[in-house]
N, C-alpha and C positions, 0 to 999 in steps of 0.2 A: 464912147462906147457905152451902150446902154447895159444897165444892171440886168435886164433880163436875157441878155445874149449870154449862152452857155462859155464863150471865152472869157468874158468878164469874171465870171464865177471861177473859172479854172484858174485866172491867173491871181485872185485873191487867195485861192488855196496854195498855190506855188509861194506867193509873198510869205503866207503864214507858215508855212513850212520851213522857209528859209530863215525865218526868225525863231524856230522852235527852239535852239539853246537858250535864248533870250526869255521865251516864255517860261520854259522849263525852269530857268534861273529864278525867276519871280516865284514860282510855286514853292521850290525847295527852300527858298529863303523865308517864305511864309511859313511852310510846313515845319521848319526847324524852330520857328519862334511863336508857337500857337500862343491866342490870349483868348480868355474867355469872354462871355457875352458882358457889354459894356465896359470891357477893360481892352479893347482892341487899340490902344494907342499909337504902337509902334508899326502895327500894319497899317493903320489909317495915315501914318506919316509916309511910310513906304510908297502907299497907293497916290497920295495927295502929290507928293514931291515928283513921282514918276509922272503924273498927268501934266503938271506944271511945265515940265520940260518938253512936253509934246505940244505946248502953247494951248492947253485947254485953260477956260475960266473956272477956277477951282472954288468952291465955297466949302470951308471947312467946320466942322463943329455943329453939325446937325444932328439933332438926337444925341449929343454927345461926341462920339466917335465917328459918325458917319459923315460923309461928304457927297457932293456931287460935282460933275465937271463936264461943262458944255462947249462945244465946238459948232460952228456954222452961224448962219444968220440968225439973230435975236429980234428980226422983225416980227411983229405980232400976228402976220398974215402968213408966215411960213410954219409948215408943220414941224413939230418936234417930235420924236421917238426916243425912250429910254431904255439904257440896258443896265441891269439890276444884277449886283453880286453881293453875298454875305460875306461877312468878315470873320465872323467869331469862331471858336474851337469849343471842344467838349471836354468834360472833367473824366478823362480816360487817360490811363497811364499806357504808354504805347509801348508795344513788344520791342523790346532792345534789338538791334543789328541792322537796322536801315541807315546808310549813309548820312542821309540828311534828315535823321529821326529828331523829334521833340526833344529840345534841351531844357524844356519846362515841366517840372516834375507834376504828374498827374493831370497834366493838360496835352490834348491832342488834335490834330485835325482828322477826326474820325468819320467825317461827313462829306469831306471834298471841298470846303469852302475854300481851301488855300488854290484848287484847281479852278473855282468858279472866278476868283479874283484874277488868277493869271490869264484866264480866257478873255476875262473882260479888258485887262490891260494889254492883251495882245490885240483885240479889237479895236482898242481906243489906238493903237499906234497905226493900225490899217485905217480907220477912219480919218485920222489927222492926216494921212499921206494922200488920202481922196481929196480932202478938203484943200489941202496946200498945194496940190497940183494944178487946182482950177477946175477938175472935174466936176465938182459939185459947188455950187454957188448958193442954193437955196436949200431952207431947211436947216434943222440942226438935231445934232444927236447928243444927247444927255448919258453920262454915265453915272449911276446911282449906286454907292457902295453903303450899305446898311450894316449896324451892329445889331447883336442880339436877335437872329433867327432863332437859337435854339432855346431862348427862355425869356420870361418876362420879367419887368420890373416890380417893385412893389407896388404899384398900381395897376398891374396886370397887363401892361403894354408891352408888346414885343418891339422889337426895332422897326418892322415895316410901319406898324401904327403910328410910331412916333415920328418918322420921317414925313408921314403923310400928313400928320398935325402941324409940322412945321413946313408945309408948303413944298416939299422936294417935287411933287409932281406938277408944280404950276406950269401951264403953257404945254402941257405935252397931251399927245393923243393917242398914244400907243407905247406899250413896254413890253420887252423881251427879257425872258430869264432861262438858263439852262440849270441841269444838275447832273453831274456825272454819276452814273449808275452802273454799278458792277454786274447787273443781270442782263445788261445789252452789250452785246459783243462790240470790241474797238471797231470803230469804221462805220457804224451804224449810230441812227438815232431812232428814238421811240417818241411818238407824238400822236395826241389826238386832239380834236376838236371838242368844245363842251366840257361837262364834268370831268375832271382829270384826278387831283387829289382831294382827299377827304376833310371835310371841317375836323378840327378836334378840341373837345371840351376835356377840362381837367377837374377831378374832383378830389376833396379829402374828405374823409368821414372820421369823426370821433365818437367812440362808442364807450359809454361809463357804466359801471356797475358800482360795486362797492367792495374794498379789501378785505380779506380775511386770512385766516391761517389755511395752509392745505391739508392739514387735518379735519379741519372743521368747514366746508365749503357751505354747509347749510346757513352758517353764519354772515356769508357775503352775497354778492351777486357777480357772477364769473363772466368777467367781460369779454374773455377768449371764447367762452361758449356763445354768447351773445353775437359776438363778431363772426363764430361759425354759421352760425344762422342767417346772418345778413350776407355773409358771402355766397351760400347757397341759393339765397334768394335773387341775388343779383344775376347769377348765372342762368336765369329764366327771362330775365327782362329782353333779351334780344330775340329769344326763340318763341316767347310766347305773348310778347306785348306788343310787337310792331308787325307790320307785314313783312314776308319774307321776300317780296319784292322790292323792299327797299333795303339796300345794303347799309349795314351797320355793323359795328363790334364795340363791345364794351369789356375793358381788360384792367385788373388789378395789378399795379405794380409792385405793392410794398404793403406789409401788415407788420406792427410791431406793438408790444404792449408796454407801458411805463415801468414795469418791473418785471424783471427775468430771474427768477428764483426758483428752484424746485419747491419750495414749500410756501409760496405766496400766491395767493387767488389774486390775478390781475383786478385792479380798479378801472384800468382805463386801457383801451386798444385804438390805434389808428389804422386807417386804409386809406391807401392812395389808387388813382388810377386815370383813365381816359375813356371817354366815349368818342366814337368817331362815326361820321354819317355824311351824305350828300343832301339829302332833302333838308331844307331849312326848319321846317316844321318839327323835325326830331329834336331839336334843340330843347324845346320845353317839353316834349314829350318824354324824352329819357331822363331830363331832370326830374320830373313829376315822378316817373316809376322807379328811379332811384332812392326817393324820399320815402316812397311807401314801402320799398325793400328795407328801409333802415327802421321804419316803425315797429319790426319785429322786436328789435331791442327794447322799445317801450313797453310792447305788449308782455314781454318777458320780465318785466320788473326794472330796466335800465333806461337810459336815456341816449340821446345822440344828437350831434351837430354836423351838418351838411354844408360845405362850402363847393359851390359847383360855378365854374368860369368857363366862358367860352374863349379858347385861346386864339384860335384860328379859323376863319370862314373857309369854305372850300375853294380850291384853284380850280377857276372856269375859264377855259380858253376861248377866245372870241373867234367864231368859224373863219372870218376873213384875214385876220392876223395869222392864223394858225395856217391857213391853206397857202398864204404868202411865204410862210418858213417852210413849208413842205415842198413848194416849188423851187425855192432857193437850194434846199438840200439835195434835190433831185439832180439838179445842174453841178451840185459840188462833188458829191460823193456816189451819184447814181441812185437812180429811182429804185432799185432792189435793195440798198440801203436804208431806205426810209421805211420803218416799219410802224404798224399801227399800234398803239400803246393802250394797255389795259385800265380800267378803273383801279387806282391805288388808294390803300386804307392809310398810307403814310400821309403826313400833312407838311406844310410849309406856310409861313406867315406871307408868303407871295399871295396868299388868297386875300390879303386885305388890299393889295394893288389890284388883283384882278376884279375885284368889285369895284374900285374906283375908276379904271380905265381900261379899254381893251386891251388884251393881252395874249400873249402866247409863252407858255412854259412847257419844256421840253425835256427830255432824258438824254444826254450824250454817252454814247456808248464808252465805257472804260474797263471792260473786262479783261484782267490779266490772263490770256489763253492758257487754260489749263490750271488755272490757280485763282478762281474767284473769291474775292475779299469783300467781305459783308459790312455794310456800312455801320458805324456805332460798334466797331469792334476794334480791340488793340492792335490788330494787324492789318487794318484797312489800308488799301493802296491802289493805286490806278495804272494803267498803261498810259504811259504819257505822250504817246503818239496821238492821243485824242485831243490834245491841247489845242494844236493848230487847227484842227477840224472845227472845233469849239469856237475859236477866235474867227475863223473865216466864215462859219455860219452866221454869227453874231452880226458881224460886219455887212454880210451881203443882204442880210435882212433887214438891217436897218437903213441902209443906201437904197435898196429897191423900194422900201414904203416911202422914202422920202421922193423918190421919182414918179411913184404912181398916183395917177389922179384920183 
C-alpha cells in the first residue's frame, strides 16, 4: 500500500490510537521525572533503552545526554529523514495535584517536551513496524533526541547547535519536528511554510554609577536613575529605529541592583532581556541600537557594559517538506483540521536545524477543551488525545518522504 493512499494514513492513525496507553505512559513517566537542560540522564536512558528494544541502531552520548537512533537502509544512496524531539524541562515549580506531577522540586515539563518525546517514541514504534513488515526496504529514518532546547551552555551553545557540531545530521536530507501548543484545539495542527518562529537574541546590561548615602545623592551617581533612562530609551528602539513592516520585539525580563537598602544609592544595576525578529539583518541593527540606548548612562556620568548573544536563528520551514506534511495531515485528520499558522515571536533552537537542512516544524493542537493551559506556567498540561495524532503524523510524513521521488 502506498503512503499516499488515505487508507495507509488512516491505518497509521488507528495503530497509534491502539498504542495510546503506551505513548501516554512514556509521557507521564517523563513528566513525573523532569530534568533540566544538560542534565537529562534518566530521560535519555529511558529513550535509548526503548529505541534499542525496537531494533534501532542507537548512538548515545551526543552533546552530553543527546542521542540518535537509525532504522532502515544505511546505503549512501538512500534518503534519510530525521524526526527530532527535545528532552529538557524548566526550572518551574509545578502546581500540586496532578497524578503524574513532577517529583523533582522546582523542575517541571512546562513546555511539553515530555509530549514531544512520547510522540517521537510512538512514531519510532510505528516506523519500526513498517520496516520490519518489509513494506519499506529503502531509505532510513533517524530519531534525534537533543538536550538543552531551553538554555545554552557556558559557551553560548544550545543542544541543537551542539548536536550539529557532533555530526548528528550526517547523511540526512530532511527533518521534522512538532511542538504541542495549547492555543490550537486538540485534533488540529497549525502549520505554515517559510518563516515561522522568530530568531532570539539575549542580552545582559550592567549599568554602573557610584554608591552614596540616600541622604546625599549628590555625592554619588545613581545607577537606578541611569537604568531608568536606559529602559525608556530601549522602549523606543522597536517603534522608532526599524521599519514597522519588519516584525520584531524587544523585552526586558529582569532588573536588579547590587544593593537593596532604603538608604543606599545603588552603584550598579543589571538588566536582562531578549530581542526577537525574522529579518537576519536586524541582529546587528538591534544590537547597535541597544548599545546606543545604553550610552545614556555614559552621558549622565556613569558607565555600562553590554553582552549581546544570538541564541537561536529563526525557524524557517521548507515549502516542499511543509506541503508534504500538510498533505499527510489532511489524509490523517481531515483537511479542515489543517490550519494555517501565523508568525510566532516565540523561538526554538530548531532554527539551527532548519538553517542546516530542509525542515518542517509544526504545532500539534493540545488544548484541554475549556481549560487552556499556557506554556511555561506552573499548571501547564495537555489533552493527551493529541499524542497518537502526533506520532501518526510524524510517521506518515517520514515514510511518505522516503517514498517520494
